[in-house]
PASEBA-1860 file (N, C-alpha, C; in nm, 3 decimals):
! residues 58
1> XXXXXXXX> 3.787/16.776/13.042/3.723/16.831/12.924/3.572/16.817/12.938 ~ 3.504/16.923/12.910/3.358/16.925/12.921/3.296/16.941/12.782 ~ 3.197/16.858/12.753/3.128/16.862/12.624/3.043/16.988/12.615 ~ 3.069/17.070/12.513/2.997/17.195/12.491/2.886/17.181/12.387 ~ 2.870/17.061/12.331/2.765/17.037/12.231/2.820/17.035/12.089 ~ 2.730/17.035/11.995/2.767/17.024/11.853/2.846/17.147/11.807 ~ 2.953/17.124/11.733/3.033/17.234/11.681/2.950/17.319/11.584 ~ 2.855/17.258/11.518/2.770/17.329/11.422/2.687/17.438/11.490
9> XXXXXXXX> 2.658/17.421/11.618/2.577/17.519/11.691/2.649/17.653/11.708 ~ 2.780/17.655/11.684/2.859/17.776/11.702/2.885/17.850/11.571 ~ 2.830/17.801/11.460/2.853/17.866/11.330/2.793/18.007/11.326 ~ 2.670/18.024/11.368/2.605/18.155/11.372/2.486/18.149/11.468 ~ 2.412/18.258/11.477/2.302/18.267/11.574/2.189/18.166/11.551 ~ 2.167/18.126/11.426/2.055/18.038/11.395/2.095/17.890/11.382 ~ 2.222/17.861/11.385/2.269/17.724/11.368/2.209/17.624/11.466 ~ 2.192/17.657/11.594/2.134/17.559/11.687/1.991/17.517/11.652
17> XXXXXXXX> 1.924/17.595/11.570/1.785/17.567/11.537/1.767/17.498/11.401 ~ 1.878/17.478/11.330/1.871/17.416/11.197/1.875/17.263/11.210 ~ 1.817/17.196/11.113/1.822/17.051/11.109/1.967/17.006/11.094 ~ 2.006/16.903/11.167/2.145/16.857/11.167/2.190/16.815/11.027 ~ 2.104/16.748/10.950/2.144/16.704/10.816/2.169/16.822/10.723 ~ 2.100/16.930/10.744/2.121/17.050/10.663/2.248/17.123/10.703 ~ 2.270/17.140/10.831/2.388/17.213/10.878/2.517/17.135/10.852 ~ 2.509/17.002/10.847/2.627/16.923/10.818/2.678/16.946/10.676
25> XXXXXXXX> 2.595/16.998/10.588/2.639/17.029/10.452/2.735/17.148/10.450 ~ 2.737/17.229/10.554/2.821/17.349/10.560/2.967/17.318/10.591 ~ 2.999/17.194/10.626/3.138/17.164/10.663/3.227/17.137/10.543 ~ 3.172/17.136/10.423/3.251/17.115/10.302/3.275/16.970/10.266 ~ 3.231/16.879/10.350/3.246/16.736/10.324/3.112/16.680/10.280 ~ 3.097/16.648/10.150/2.967/16.601/10.101/2.923/16.467/10.158 ~ 3.014/16.391/10.213/2.981/16.259/10.266/2.940/16.266/10.414 ~ 2.978/16.372/10.484/2.952/16.378/10.629/2.804/16.371/10.664
33> XXXXXXXX> 2.719/16.424/10.577/2.576/16.420/10.608/2.517/16.281/10.594 ~ 2.591/16.191/10.529/2.544/16.053/10.511/2.596/15.960/10.620 ~ 2.689/16.007/10.701/2.750/15.923/10.804/2.687/15.951/10.940 ~ 2.679/15.848/11.025/2.620/15.866/11.158/2.720/15.924/11.258 ~ 2.771/16.044/11.228/2.868/16.109/11.315/2.823/16.252/11.346 ~ 2.877/16.304/11.454/2.849/16.442/11.493/2.977/16.496/11.557 ~ 3.020/16.615/11.516/3.140/16.676/11.572/3.099/16.765/11.690 ~ 3.157/16.738/11.805/3.128/16.814/11.926/3.250/16.895/11.968
41> XXXXXXXX> 3.225/17.003/12.040/3.331/17.087/12.095/3.349/17.051/12.242 ~ 3.471/17.022/12.280/3.506/16.995/12.419/3.598/17.105/12.467 ~ 3.578/17.152/12.591/3.657/17.262/12.645/3.703/17.230/12.786 ~ 3.827/17.262/12.815/3.883/17.243/12.948/3.840/17.358/13.038 ~ 3.785/17.325/13.153/3.740/17.428/13.247/3.856/17.505/13.309 ~ 3.970/17.440/13.322/4.083/17.502/13.390/4.163/17.597/13.301 ~ 4.196/17.553/13.179/4.284/17.634/13.095/4.214/17.696/12.974 ~ 4.091/17.650/12.942/4.018/17.706/12.828/4.051/17.641/12.694
49> XXXXXXXX> 4.141/17.543/12.692/4.176/17.473/12.569/4.052/17.406/12.513 ~ 4.032/17.417/12.381/3.917/17.347/12.322/3.963/17.249/12.215 ~ 3.880/17.149/12.193/3.911/17.038/12.105/3.784/16.993/12.036 ~ 3.795/16.963/11.907/3.682/16.908/11.832/3.697/16.756/11.830 ~ 3.588/16.687/11.859/3.593/16.541/11.861/3.471/16.485/11.790 ~ 3.493/16.386/11.706/3.385/16.321/11.633/3.320/16.215/11.721 ~ 3.189/16.220/11.731/3.112/16.125/11.810/3.024/16.043/11.715 ~ 3.023/15.914/11.733/2.939/15.827/11.652/2.799/15.824/11.711
57> XX> 2.700/15.850/11.627/2.560/15.850/11.670/2.508/15.707/11.661 ~ 2.447/15.661/11.768/2.400/15.523/11.770/2.249/15.517/11.765
END
C-alpha cells in the first residue's frame, strides 16, 4: 500500500490548497477539526484497491 496523501485533497480541485483545519469541517464530524488526526488515502500498486486510514499528527 502506498500513501497517496490526505483524503481531503481529493474533494475538489482547490482542496489541496485549503487550510487543513478548514477542510476538516467538510467531513461532517464537528470534533475532527479539534483532534490531531489526518485521514490519508492508501492505494495498492498491484490491484488498485484503496483504503482510508487515520494518521495521528505528532
